[in-house]
PLY file of the C-alpha trace (Angstrom):
ply
format ascii 1.0
element vertex 275
property float x
property float y
property float z
element edge 274
property int vertex1
property int vertex2
end_header
-69.70 56.43 15.59
-66.08 55.43 15.76
-64.27 54.85 12.51
-63.17 51.26 11.87
-59.23 50.84 11.63
-58.26 50.78 8.01
-56.32 47.73 6.96
-53.94 48.44 4.17
-53.23 45.44 1.75
-49.73 45.40 0.34
-49.46 46.40 -3.36
-47.91 42.99 -3.93
-47.05 40.24 -1.78
-43.45 39.53 -0.77
-42.09 36.69 -2.85
-40.76 33.71 -0.43
-37.03 33.06 -0.89
-37.69 29.50 -2.44
-39.93 31.25 -5.44
-37.34 33.80 -5.63
-34.80 31.23 -6.37
-36.79 29.42 -8.70
-37.15 32.59 -10.59
-33.56 33.44 -10.65
-32.67 29.94 -11.99
-35.21 30.11 -14.64
-33.60 33.43 -15.81
-30.34 31.69 -15.69
-31.46 28.87 -17.88
-33.07 31.23 -20.53
-29.64 33.37 -20.52
-27.90 29.80 -21.04
-30.15 28.64 -23.80
-30.10 31.97 -25.67
-26.30 31.91 -25.58
-26.02 28.40 -26.83
-28.46 29.17 -29.59
-26.37 32.59 -30.49
-23.31 30.41 -30.62
-25.24 27.82 -32.76
-26.14 30.59 -35.29
-22.71 32.34 -35.20
-20.51 29.24 -35.76
-19.36 28.24 -39.25
-20.14 24.51 -38.67
-18.83 23.46 -42.38
-15.38 25.36 -41.68
-15.32 23.62 -37.99
-15.95 20.13 -39.47
-13.20 20.58 -42.28
-10.44 21.81 -39.71
-11.60 19.72 -36.53
-13.75 16.75 -37.72
-12.30 14.98 -40.78
-12.95 11.08 -40.44
-10.72 10.22 -43.19
-7.70 11.88 -41.02
-8.99 10.34 -37.92
-8.91 7.11 -39.57
-5.42 7.36 -40.59
-4.28 7.51 -36.76
-5.61 4.17 -36.26
-4.32 1.68 -35.08
-1.27 3.64 -33.81
-3.17 5.95 -31.81
-3.98 2.79 -29.27
-1.20 0.56 -29.83
1.58 3.35 -29.58
0.60 6.71 -28.56
-2.01 5.62 -25.81
0.11 2.66 -24.76
3.18 4.93 -24.38
1.07 7.29 -22.45
-0.10 4.73 -19.96
3.50 3.27 -19.63
4.98 6.59 -18.65
2.09 7.18 -16.28
2.17 4.12 -14.44
5.92 4.17 -14.24
6.17 7.71 -12.84
3.15 6.90 -10.45
4.83 3.53 -9.27
7.91 5.95 -8.87
6.16 8.69 -6.88
4.05 6.35 -4.74
7.31 4.30 -3.30
9.47 7.57 -2.77
6.30 9.80 -1.86
5.75 7.31 1.08
9.52 7.43 2.19
9.44 11.38 2.00
6.19 11.43 4.11
7.60 9.19 6.83
10.94 11.36 6.64
8.79 14.58 6.98
7.16 13.31 9.94
10.31 11.89 11.53
11.61 13.16 14.95
15.08 13.26 13.11
15.69 16.82 12.25
17.74 16.16 9.13
15.41 13.83 7.61
12.44 16.43 8.03
14.66 19.06 6.58
15.61 16.99 3.61
11.99 15.89 3.04
10.78 19.46 3.29
13.64 21.03 1.08
12.62 18.27 -1.74
8.95 18.91 -1.44
9.10 22.63 -1.66
11.49 22.57 -4.52
9.53 20.26 -6.74
6.11 21.47 -6.08
7.49 25.18 -6.65
9.32 24.58 -10.04
7.30 23.86 -13.28
7.36 20.32 -14.09
8.43 21.33 -17.76
11.67 22.40 -16.17
12.41 19.29 -14.65
11.99 17.50 -17.96
14.33 20.00 -19.45
16.82 19.51 -16.95
16.58 15.65 -17.38
17.12 16.02 -21.10
20.42 18.07 -20.43
21.89 15.51 -17.83
24.23 13.59 -20.11
25.77 16.93 -21.11
26.43 17.92 -17.68
27.32 14.55 -16.39
29.72 12.83 -19.03
29.15 9.20 -19.43
25.71 9.38 -17.51
22.62 8.09 -19.06
19.18 7.41 -17.41
18.49 3.65 -17.57
15.82 2.13 -20.12
16.57 5.48 -22.19
13.56 7.27 -23.19
11.10 5.30 -21.13
13.44 5.80 -18.19
13.74 9.54 -18.70
10.07 9.86 -18.87
9.23 8.12 -15.86
12.05 9.88 -13.93
10.45 13.10 -14.79
6.93 12.35 -13.87
8.35 10.49 -11.00
10.47 13.48 -9.58
7.31 15.81 -9.78
4.78 13.16 -8.46
6.64 12.25 -5.44
6.51 15.79 -4.11
2.73 15.73 -4.45
2.29 12.19 -3.32
4.50 12.84 -0.24
2.05 15.41 1.02
-0.88 13.22 0.12
0.74 10.43 2.40
1.28 12.84 5.15
-2.03 13.64 5.27
-2.98 10.35 5.34
-0.59 9.32 8.20
-1.70 12.13 10.23
-5.29 11.01 9.71
-4.54 7.67 11.51
-5.55 8.05 15.29
-2.66 7.86 17.61
-4.58 5.38 19.60
-3.69 2.82 17.03
-0.11 3.46 17.44
-0.42 3.22 21.43
-2.21 -0.11 21.04
0.37 -1.40 18.97
3.07 -0.51 21.12
1.16 -2.04 24.03
1.28 -5.48 22.38
4.74 -5.09 22.39
5.72 -4.02 18.87
8.58 -1.53 18.33
7.70 1.85 16.97
8.98 0.83 13.50
6.87 -2.36 13.26
3.82 -0.46 14.58
4.40 2.34 11.91
4.75 -0.23 8.98
2.36 -2.78 10.08
-0.38 -0.64 11.41
-0.34 2.92 10.71
0.90 2.74 6.95
-1.69 0.30 5.72
-4.55 2.57 7.11
-3.07 5.55 5.79
-2.79 4.00 2.42
-6.44 3.15 2.55
-7.39 6.51 3.57
-5.59 8.30 0.59
-6.91 6.05 -2.08
-9.17 9.19 -3.60
-6.53 11.62 -3.61
-4.28 9.23 -4.94
-6.39 8.24 -7.66
-6.75 12.28 -8.53
-2.97 12.21 -8.46
-2.66 9.46 -11.26
-4.85 11.51 -13.39
-2.76 14.43 -13.09
0.37 12.35 -13.96
-1.53 11.03 -17.05
-1.90 14.45 -18.42
1.46 15.45 -17.15
2.87 12.79 -19.43
2.09 15.04 -22.36
5.45 17.10 -21.28
7.30 13.84 -22.67
7.44 15.43 -25.93
9.93 17.92 -24.54
12.37 14.98 -24.23
12.61 14.81 -28.19
10.61 11.56 -28.43
9.69 10.06 -32.06
8.76 7.02 -33.54
7.95 4.32 -31.20
8.04 6.24 -28.18
5.60 9.12 -28.89
2.74 9.63 -26.50
-0.88 11.11 -27.27
-0.09 14.77 -27.53
3.08 14.28 -29.36
1.27 12.00 -31.80
-1.32 14.29 -32.24
0.73 17.00 -32.85
2.73 15.21 -35.52
-0.32 13.97 -37.22
-1.84 17.62 -37.15
1.32 19.22 -38.89
1.63 16.55 -41.31
-1.96 16.97 -42.72
-2.18 20.65 -41.79
-5.41 19.80 -39.78
-6.59 19.84 -36.14
-8.58 16.77 -36.31
-5.64 14.68 -34.74
-5.36 16.93 -31.71
-9.14 16.73 -31.20
-8.85 12.75 -31.51
-5.99 12.90 -28.94
-7.76 15.09 -26.38
-10.63 12.67 -26.59
-8.57 9.93 -26.19
-7.01 11.30 -22.84
-10.87 11.76 -21.70
-11.32 8.06 -22.58
-9.01 7.56 -19.65
-9.35 10.04 -17.21
-13.04 10.89 -17.26
-13.65 7.20 -15.57
-10.92 7.53 -13.29
-12.23 10.72 -12.04
-15.58 9.22 -11.67
-13.88 6.38 -9.59
-12.08 9.01 -7.39
-15.40 10.91 -6.70
-17.07 7.63 -5.89
-14.25 6.38 -3.55
-14.46 9.86 -1.76
-18.12 9.66 -1.28
-17.98 6.06 0.11
-15.27 7.45 2.59
-17.26 9.85 3.56
-20.33 7.90 4.22
-18.40 5.43 6.09
-17.26 7.72 8.87
0 1
1 2
2 3
3 4
4 5
5 6
6 7
7 8
8 9
9 10
10 11
11 12
12 13
13 14
14 15
15 16
16 17
17 18
18 19
19 20
20 21
21 22
22 23
23 24
24 25
25 26
26 27
27 28
28 29
29 30
30 31
31 32
32 33
33 34
34 35
35 36
36 37
37 38
38 39
39 40
40 41
41 42
42 43
43 44
44 45
45 46
46 47
47 48
48 49
49 50
50 51
51 52
52 53
53 54
54 55
55 56
56 57
57 58
58 59
59 60
60 61
61 62
62 63
63 64
64 65
65 66
66 67
67 68
68 69
69 70
70 71
71 72
72 73
73 74
74 75
75 76
76 77
77 78
78 79
79 80
80 81
81 82
82 83
83 84
84 85
85 86
86 87
87 88
88 89
89 90
90 91
91 92
92 93
93 94
94 95
95 96
96 97
97 98
98 99
99 100
100 101
101 102
102 103
103 104
104 105
105 106
106 107
107 108
108 109
109 110
110 111
111 112
112 113
113 114
114 115
115 116
116 117
117 118
118 119
119 120
120 121
121 122
122 123
123 124
124 125
125 126
126 127
127 128
128 129
129 130
130 131
131 132
132 133
133 134
134 135
135 136
136 137
137 138
138 139
139 140
140 141
141 142
142 143
143 144
144 145
145 146
146 147
147 148
148 149
149 150
150 151
151 152
152 153
153 154
154 155
155 156
156 157
157 158
158 159
159 160
160 161
161 162
162 163
163 164
164 165
165 166
166 167
167 168
168 169
169 170
170 171
171 172
172 173
173 174
174 175
175 176
176 177
177 178
178 179
179 180
180 181
181 182
182 183
183 184
184 185
185 186
186 187
187 188
188 189
189 190
190 191
191 192
192 193
193 194
194 195
195 196
196 197
197 198
198 199
199 200
200 201
201 202
202 203
203 204
204 205
205 206
206 207
207 208
208 209
209 210
210 211
211 212
212 213
213 214
214 215
215 216
216 217
217 218
218 219
219 220
220 221
221 222
222 223
223 224
224 225
225 226
226 227
227 228
228 229
229 230
230 231
231 232
232 233
233 234
234 235
235 236
236 237
237 238
238 239
239 240
240 241
241 242
242 243
243 244
244 245
245 246
246 247
247 248
248 249
249 250
250 251
251 252
252 253
253 254
254 255
255 256
256 257
257 258
258 259
259 260
260 261
261 262
262 263
263 264
264 265
265 266
266 267
267 268
268 269
269 270
270 271
271 272
272 273
273 274
């Protein structure tokens, strides 16, 4: 009588990829919770509260926190953004121009101001009156801050616009030319408006970057009515020998940047679904 073939069962069944992923995720959650608990047990909460969360010091920052510091931050950022928006579009058009010198000048500017730290730009602006006798930036401190943010922002905004202009189908220009439009008119009435709509999400992110870069205005030696959030928080922290004002200044930045970041994400998502 022939023996029946033996069937061998595996000692343990092989886990499916989904189950392995679920187990791995569970292990990650356990590690994360353990790290949070360990940090909570290790931290000296009374000391942290004393140095970073003094409500009495935070109250002393009002109302200047909003009426002076935040207001100046917004003025500097909006002014720098308007500067970079206009000149960034001009540079983008120059970079895409068929005229060689225009392309070279635009490329040179973009490479320089994208490669140099923004802090150096502000320091150079600070020393301009010493280099150019009798020269002063219009509108004083506001003009210096807007100029610094604008010069740096223009280089980045130009690249954003260049990508937007190149994303417009060439058929749009050809259709406009077939209607009798000149190349310049077709560029400004057909291509540029579409490019601006295309670059709204990255332009919003660029404004957020300029808003954070406005903290560099403190290197212009601003004081009094010209202080922005970082300078205001630093001065208050030095006065009271406490870090609460710096934390409050950071939270105030988040009040502005988080909604703008969310808006940029929504616009990007909407643009992606509309394609």
